[in-house]
C-alpha positions, 0 to 999 in steps of 0.5 A: 509484474503485479501492480495493486492499487486501492482508491476510494472514489465515492465512499465517504465512510470510513474515511475520505474519498476522492470525490469528497476532496474534489467537492471540498476544493470546489471542482466542477467535475467528479471522478468516475471509476472508469476515467480514473482507471484510464488515467492511471493506466495511461500514466503507468504506460508512460513509465514502462519503457524506463522500468523495462530498461532499468527496473524499479530502482530508477523509481524507488526514491520517488516512490518512497517520497509519495507513499504513506507506510514507512514507520506505520505500525500494524498488527499482523495475524500470526499463528507463530506469535504469542496470542496469535498477533504480532506488531510490526513496523513497515520499513519499506519494500522487499525485492519481491515487492512484498511489504518489509517490516521489523518486529516492534518488540523483537529488535532485528527481526524482519518480515515480508508481508505477503499479499496472498490472502491478506486483508488490511483493516485500515481503521484498526491497523490490522493486517490479517494472515500470512507472514513469509 
């Protein structure tokens, strides 16, 4: 199993970081990377027994309530597409854990966006490299 997490703890640019939010709400203490990772690992460990028994399906509805990507349109670098770019709309997760997307200008087309070798430019909505 692979779990990927990206959290902006201290960098105020190009977007808001966790510690900016802590300051905004008047918190007395800020996050350290070490404490944040430890907290995440503790929380993930609490889910492992149920995940082992029932798989991801038991968490799927809760996961989709919390994530931000459904309906997001991104440009994917794709050498097979005209102009080398393709616009896709994120529709969920594939069974293998990859992002599942549909082609914006290609009704009915579905793609799995592999994390291998990809990079995401958050501000421009660009996901660069592989389509499986």
